[in-house]
C-alpha positions as CSV (number, residue, x, y, z in Angstrom):
1,X,28.8,92.7,8.9
2,X,26.8,96.1,9.1
3,X,29.0,96.7,5.8
4,X,28.5,93.9,3.7
5,X,24.1,94.8,4.1
6,X,25.6,98.0,3.2
7,X,27.3,97.5,0.4
8,X,24.0,94.8,-0.6
9,X,22.0,98.4,-1.6
10,X,24.7,100.5,-3.0
11,X,25.8,102.5,0.1
12,X,29.4,103.0,1.6
13,X,31.0,103.1,5.0
14,X,33.8,105.7,5.3
15,X,35.7,105.3,8.3
16,X,37.3,108.9,9.0
17,X,34.2,109.7,9.0
18,X,32.2,107.1,11.3
19,X,32.3,106.2,14.8
20,X,32.0,102.7,17.2
21,X,29.6,102.7,19.8
22,X,31.8,99.1,21.4
23,X,30.5,98.0,24.7
24,X,32.6,95.2,26.2
25,X,30.5,93.1,29.2
26,X,27.7,96.3,29.0
27,X,31.2,99.1,29.5
28,X,31.4,101.0,26.9
29,X,35.4,100.5,25.3
30,X,37.3,103.1,23.6
31,X,39.8,100.3,22.2
32,X,39.2,101.8,18.4
33,X,37.4,99.1,15.7
34,X,39.9,97.6,13.4
35,X,38.1,96.6,10.2
36,X,38.9,93.5,8.1
37,X,39.9,95.5,5.2
38,X,42.7,97.4,7.6
39,X,41.1,100.6,8.0
40,X,40.0,101.7,11.7
41,X,36.9,103.0,13.3
42,X,37.4,105.3,16.0
43,X,35.7,104.6,19.0
44,X,33.8,107.6,21.2
45,X,35.1,108.4,24.6
46,X,33.7,108.1,28.0
47,X,32.9,111.1,28.8
48,X,32.1,111.9,24.8
49,X,28.3,112.7,24.0
50,X,26.8,110.7,21.2
51,X,23.0,110.9,19.9
52,X,21.5,107.6,19.5
53,X,17.6,106.6,19.3
54,X,16.9,109.9,20.0
55,X,18.8,109.5,23.6
56,X,21.6,111.1,24.7
57,X,24.4,109.0,25.9
58,X,28.4,109.4,27.2
59,X,29.4,106.2,28.8
60,X,25.9,105.9,30.5
61,X,22.3,107.4,28.9
62,X,22.8,111.4,29.7
63,X,19.8,112.4,31.8
64,X,20.4,116.6,31.1
65,X,18.3,117.7,34.1
66,X,18.8,121.5,33.5
67,X,17.4,121.4,29.9
68,X,14.3,119.7,30.7
69,X,13.2,122.1,33.4
70,X,13.7,124.9,31.0
71,X,12.2,123.5,28.3
72,X,8.9,123.0,30.8
73,X,9.3,126.8,32.1
74,X,9.3,127.7,28.9
75,X,6.5,126.1,28.1
76,X,4.4,126.7,31.0
77,X,4.7,130.1,30.7
78,X,3.6,130.0,26.9
79,X,0.9,128.4,28.0
80,X,0.0,130.4,31.1
81,X,0.3,133.8,28.8
82,X,-1.8,132.4,25.4
83,X,-4.3,134.4,25.1
84,X,-6.7,132.4,22.6
85,X,-7.9,129.7,25.0
86,X,-10.0,129.7,28.1
87,X,-8.9,128.6,31.5
88,X,-10.8,125.1,31.1
89,X,-9.4,124.7,27.5
90,X,-5.7,125.4,29.1
91,X,-6.4,123.0,31.6
92,X,-6.5,119.6,29.2
93,X,-3.5,120.9,27.8
94,X,-0.9,120.1,30.8
95,X,-1.4,116.2,30.3
96,X,-1.4,116.3,26.6
97,X,1.5,118.5,25.8
98,X,3.8,119.7,28.7
99,X,4.0,116.3,29.7
100,X,4.7,114.1,26.8
101,X,7.7,116.6,26.1
102,X,9.5,114.4,29.1
103,X,8.2,111.2,28.9
104,X,10.9,110.1,27.1
105,X,13.6,110.9,29.4
106,X,11.7,109.6,32.1
107,X,11.4,106.0,29.9
108,X,15.0,106.0,28.6
109,X,17.4,107.3,31.7
110,X,18.0,104.3,34.0
111,X,15.6,105.1,37.8
112,X,18.7,105.8,39.8
113,X,20.2,109.2,38.0
114,X,16.6,110.7,38.4
115,X,17.0,112.6,41.8
116,X,13.9,113.5,43.6
117,X,14.1,116.7,43.9
118,X,14.3,117.1,40.2
119,X,11.0,115.3,39.8
120,X,9.7,117.6,43.0
121,X,10.8,120.4,41.1
122,X,8.3,119.5,38.4
123,X,6.2,118.8,39.7
124,X,6.2,122.5,40.8
125,X,6.2,124.2,37.8
126,X,3.3,122.3,36.2
127,X,1.1,122.7,40.0
128,X,2.4,126.8,39.7
129,X,0.7,126.6,36.0
130,X,-2.2,125.2,36.8
131,X,-3.0,127.5,40.2
132,X,-2.2,130.4,38.1
133,X,-4.4,129.7,35.1
134,X,-7.1,129.0,37.6
135,X,-6.3,131.4,39.5
136,X,-6.6,129.5,43.0
137,X,-5.0,130.4,45.9
138,X,-1.6,129.2,47.1
139,X,-3.1,127.0,50.1
140,X,-5.4,125.1,47.2
141,X,-4.6,121.3,47.8
142,X,-2.0,119.1,46.6
143,X,-4.5,116.4,46.9
144,X,-7.2,117.7,44.4
145,X,-4.6,118.4,41.7
146,X,-3.7,114.8,41.8
147,X,-7.5,113.4,41.9
148,X,-9.3,111.6,40.1
149,X,-11.3,113.5,37.7
150,X,-14.5,112.0,37.6
151,X,-14.3,112.8,41.9
152,X,-14.2,116.4,40.8
153,X,-10.2,116.2,41.3
154,X,-8.3,118.1,37.8
155,X,-6.4,114.5,37.5
156,X,-2.7,116.0,36.8
157,X,0.0,113.7,36.2
158,X,2.5,113.6,38.7
159,X,6.2,113.2,38.1
160,X,7.3,111.8,41.1
161,X,4.4,108.9,40.3
162,X,5.4,108.9,36.7
163,X,9.7,108.2,36.9
164,X,8.3,104.8,39.0
165,X,5.2,103.9,37.0
166,X,7.0,104.4,33.4
167,X,10.2,102.1,34.6
168,X,7.2,99.8,35.4
169,X,6.0,100.2,32.4
170,X,9.1,99.8,30.0
171,X,10.1,97.3,32.1
172,X,7.5,95.0,31.4
173,X,7.5,95.5,27.7
174,X,10.5,94.4,27.9
175,X,9.3,91.2,29.7
176,X,6.4,90.5,27.5
177,X,9.1,90.7,24.4
178,X,10.9,87.8,25.8
179,X,14.4,88.5,24.6
180,X,16.8,86.0,25.8
181,X,19.4,88.6,26.3
182,X,17.9,91.1,28.2
183,X,15.6,88.9,30.2
184,X,19.2,87.0,31.4
185,X,21.1,90.1,32.2
186,X,17.9,92.0,34.3
187,X,15.1,90.8,36.6
188,X,12.6,92.4,35.3
189,X,10.3,91.2,37.5
190,X,11.8,92.5,40.6
191,X,12.6,96.1,39.0
192,X,8.7,96.1,38.4
193,X,8.3,95.1,42.2
194,X,10.6,97.3,43.9
195,X,9.2,100.6,41.4
196,X,5.7,99.1,42.6
197,X,7.0,99.1,46.2
198,X,8.8,103.0,45.6
199,X,5.1,104.0,45.6
200,X,3.7,102.6,48.8
201,X,1.3,100.6,47.2
202,X,-0.4,98.4,49.6
203,X,0.1,94.7,48.9
204,X,-3.4,94.0,48.7
205,X,-4.0,96.5,46.1
206,X,-1.3,95.5,43.7
207,X,-2.9,94.7,40.4
208,X,-2.3,91.6,38.9
209,X,0.6,90.9,36.8
210,X,-0.6,88.2,34.4
211,X,-3.9,87.0,32.8
212,X,-5.7,83.5,33.1
213,X,-3.2,82.6,29.6
214,X,-0.2,83.4,31.5
215,X,0.7,86.6,29.4
216,X,2.4,89.7,31.4
217,X,-0.2,92.5,31.6
218,X,1.4,96.5,32.3
219,X,-0.6,97.3,35.5
220,X,1.0,101.2,35.3
221,X,-2.5,102.2,34.4
222,X,-4.5,100.1,37.6
223,X,-1.6,101.6,40.1
224,X,-2.4,104.9,38.5
225,X,-5.3,105.1,39.0
226,X,-5.2,103.5,43.0
227,X,-2.7,106.0,43.9
228,X,-5.4,109.1,42.4
229,X,-8.0,107.9,44.7
230,X,-6.0,108.0,47.6
231,X,-4.8,111.6,47.0
232,X,-8.9,111.5,47.1
233,X,-9.1,110.4,50.4
234,X,-6.4,112.5,51.9
235,X,-8.3,115.6,50.6
236,X,-11.1,114.5,51.9
237,X,-10.3,114.2,55.1
238,X,-8.7,117.8,55.2
239,X,-10.1,120.2,57.8
240,X,-11.3,122.2,55.1
241,X,-13.2,119.3,53.0
242,X,-16.2,118.9,54.8
243,X,-18.4,117.4,51.8
244,X,-15.5,115.9,50.0
245,X,-16.7,112.5,49.9
246,X,-19.9,113.0,48.5
247,X,-17.9,113.8,45.1
248,X,-18.0,110.4,44.9
249,X,-21.4,109.5,45.3
250,X,-22.4,111.0,42.1
251,X,-20.0,111.0,39.2
252,X,-22.5,112.4,36.6
253,X,-22.5,116.0,38.0
254,X,-18.6,116.1,38.3
255,X,-18.5,116.6,34.5
256,X,-18.4,120.1,34.3
257,X,-14.8,120.4,35.5
258,X,-13.7,119.5,32.5
259,X,-16.9,120.7,30.3
260,X,-17.8,124.0,31.4
261,X,-21.0,124.2,29.2
262,X,-23.8,126.4,30.5
263,X,-21.0,128.3,32.6
264,X,-19.0,131.9,31.2
265,X,-15.3,131.9,32.7
266,X,-15.4,133.3,35.9
267,X,-18.5,131.3,36.6
268,X,-16.5,128.0,36.2
269,X,-13.6,129.7,38.1
270,X,-15.7,130.5,40.5
271,X,-17.1,127.2,41.0
272,X,-13.7,125.4,41.1
273,X,-12.7,127.9,44.4
274,X,-15.8,126.4,45.7
275,X,-15.1,122.5,45.4
276,X,-11.4,123.4,46.8
277,X,-13.1,125.7,49.9
278,X,-10.8,128.6,48.6
279,X,-13.3,131.3,48.4
280,X,-12.2,134.5,50.1
281,X,-13.8,134.5,53.2
282,X,-13.5,136.0,56.1
283,X,-13.3,132.4,58.6
284,X,-10.1,131.8,56.7
285,X,-6.5,132.3,57.6
286,X,-5.3,134.9,55.8
287,X,-8.2,135.8,54.1
288,X,-9.3,139.1,56.9
289,X,-7.7,141.5,59.6
290,X,-10.6,141.8,61.6
291,X,-11.9,138.2,62.4
292,X,-13.8,135.5,61.2
293,X,-17.3,136.8,61.8
294,X,-19.9,137.6,59.2
295,X,-20.0,141.3,58.2
296,X,-23.7,141.3,57.5
297,X,-25.2,144.0,60.1
298,X,-27.0,141.5,63.0
299,X,-24.6,138.7,62.2
300,X,-21.3,139.2,63.8
301,X,-21.7,135.9,66.5
302,X,-21.7,133.9,63.2
303,X,-18.4,132.9,61.6
304,X,-18.3,134.4,57.6
305,X,-17.6,130.3,56.0
306,X,-18.9,129.6,52.4
307,X,-21.7,128.0,53.9
308,X,-23.0,130.6,56.0
309,X,-22.6,132.6,53.0
310,X,-24.5,130.4,50.8
311,X,-26.7,128.9,52.7
312,X,-27.9,131.5,55.9
313,X,-26.6,134.5,55.6
314,X,-30.1,136.8,55.9
315,X,-27.6,139.5,53.0
316,X,-28.6,136.7,50.4
317,X,-31.3,135.1,51.2
318,X,-33.5,136.9,48.0
319,X,-31.0,135.4,45.8
320,X,-31.0,132.1,47.5
321,X,-35.3,132.1,46.9
322,X,-34.6,133.4,43.5
323,X,-32.6,130.4,42.9
324,X,-34.9,127.6,44.5
325,X,-37.6,128.8,42.7
326,X,-36.5,128.7,39.4
327,X,-35.6,125.4,39.8
328,X,-38.6,124.4,41.0
329,X,-40.0,126.3,37.6
330,X,-37.6,123.7,35.7
331,X,-39.0,120.5,37.9
332,X,-42.5,121.2,37.4
333,X,-42.1,122.1,33.4
334,X,-40.7,118.7,33.3
335,X,-43.8,116.9,34.8
336,X,-45.7,119.0,32.6
337,X,-43.9,118.1,29.7
338,X,-45.4,114.1,30.7
339,X,-49.6,113.8,29.1
340,X,-51.8,112.8,31.9
341,X,-50.4,114.6,34.9
342,X,-51.7,117.9,36.7
343,X,-49.0,119.8,38.3
344,X,-49.7,123.1,41.1
345,X,-47.0,125.1,41.9
346,X,-46.5,126.6,45.4
347,X,-49.9,125.2,46.9
348,X,-50.9,126.9,50.5
349,X,-51.5,124.6,53.0
350,X,-52.2,123.8,56.7
351,X,-50.0,122.2,58.7
352,X,-50.7,119.6,61.8
353,X,-50.1,122.3,64.9
354,X,-52.3,124.5,62.6
355,X,-49.6,126.8,61.2
356,X,-49.6,127.6,57.7
357,X,-46.7,126.3,54.8
358,X,-46.9,126.1,51.5
359,X,-46.1,122.6,49.5
360,X,-43.5,123.7,46.7
361,X,-45.4,121.2,44.0
362,X,-48.0,118.8,43.7
363,X,-47.9,116.3,40.4
364,X,-51.1,114.3,40.5
365,X,-52.5,111.4,37.6
366,X,-55.7,111.0,38.1
367,X,-55.8,107.9,35.9
368,X,-53.9,106.5,38.0
369,X,-55.7,107.7,41.4
370,X,-52.0,108.7,42.4
371,X,-50.2,112.2,43.3
372,X,-46.9,112.7,44.7
373,X,-45.5,115.7,47.0
374,X,-42.3,117.4,45.5
375,X,-40.1,119.5,47.8
376,X,-37.1,120.2,45.3
377,X,-33.7,121.1,47.6
378,X,-31.0,123.3,45.8
379,X,-27.8,121.8,47.2
380,X,-24.4,125.0,47.6
């Protein structure tokens, strides 16, 4: 049939220069192919490598782990040492540039031929490159790297997940196509169920596999979101993750992680270190040989935690006051832009216990006979 179709468009097949891939009952056969003309096309051998449709195969699909590792390591080194991009720009590239190079091998290779050690090695290469780009300490929580971006995580792809997710995606595509030969040979629904079980997704969190019309729906995106949220929850429960749970409350304040507008490169990196509680303060193990006490004179009784340095240490009180005053002025100026409002800052007053106090901002609307007392608080 192939020779006849090629002949219709003026092409010919040279048996001596051709090789046939012969399958009998799903197994590669070495029996040569005999044509009606009497010519013979030699069959591929079982251990002979053949490149077909972008995939390398012998008697089964050949997954070259060493080649993928070498390629990924080389690309990671080039990304880390590329001098023409800032750190925030490089952070977008692991998902956009590194991962697409290994997605196709994960899709084409049988899931049972991909060892977990290979997947863990891929994850280590990517995490190492990201740590070097962002200058993060080695004890940075792994869960922070895989948590969703909207919750102030880095949202990196994870090979241990993607191997199963890509298999689910391929099975879903075959199931949706409905080819009777494929459907009768493979139990695609059971393979999808097995891959979801391998990801340890609880049964009550499984996304629907069919829509209201009975059409198969690809569940990989929902499963990936569920896995990322699970990593965020694991991150928020760590001993050094006090307050991380609040990142889930207001997603708008987390956009600076992938858009550093208004911050210098060094300020942005320092902010990431503060996010993971990885700043070099004495209370963290391995950060100081002199113990966890504060190094400011007269504050030796307090531990030098990050919250202490930013929020209560006497040595930084002037900087904190200056920052508070700048924020207060910004809020007051925003009120002044509204017509009909009288705005006063630092208004002295007397409390009920006769102590002197200052009100940060008083806003008066004489037309409506209303007034507001505004006390801006800067979260550290």
